[in-house]
C-alpha positions in Angstrom: 0.0 0.0 0.0 1.0 3.5 -0.6 1.5 5.7 2.5 -1.1 8.2 1.4 -3.9 5.6 1.1 -3.4 3.4 4.0 -4.9 5.8 6.5 -8.1 6.5 4.5 -11.2 4.3 4.8 -12.9 4.1 1.5 -16.4 2.6 1.1 -17.4 1.4 -2.3 -21.0 1.6 -3.2 -22.2 -0.8 -5.8 -25.3 -0.4 -7.7 -26.9 -3.2 -9.8 -28.9 -2.4 -12.9 -31.6 -4.9 -13.7 -33.0 -4.8 -17.2 -36.7 -5.6 -17.3 -37.7 -7.1 -20.6 -41.4 -6.9 -21.1 -42.2 -9.8 -23.4 -45.5 -8.3 -24.5 -43.7 -5.1 -25.7 -41.1 -7.2 -27.5 -43.9 -9.3 -29.2 -45.9 -6.3 -30.3 -42.8 -4.6 -31.7 -42.0 -7.8 -33.6 -45.5 -8.0 -35.0 -45.4 -4.4 -36.0 -42.2 -4.7 -38.0 -43.2 -8.1 -39.5 -46.4 -6.3 -40.8 -44.2 -3.6 -42.3 -42.1 -6.1 -44.1 -45.1 -8.1 -45.4 -46.7 -4.9 -46.7 -43.4 -3.8 -48.4 -43.0 -7.2 -50.1 -46.7 -7.1 -51.2 -46.1 -3.7 -52.8 -43.0 -5.0 -54.5 -44.8 -8.1 -55.7 -47.6 -6.0 -57.2 -45.1 -3.7 -58.9 -43.1 -6.6 -60.4 -46.1 -8.7 -61.4 -48.5 -6.1 -62.8 -46.9 -2.7 -63.3 -43.5 -3.5 -64.8 -44.9 -5.8 -67.6 -46.9 -2.8 -68.9 -43.7 -1.0 -69.9 
């Protein structure tokens, strides 16, 4: 030990962070983005199948 620190009493405070994962929030977010992806692929399918052959 260093002479300057052996006379001091230091208390270390530890804090623990617990992450709460709300499974219903995760599921609803997954459903929302899955719906976005399905809609985008539906629009792309429509464009490729019906609009592009007209040109």
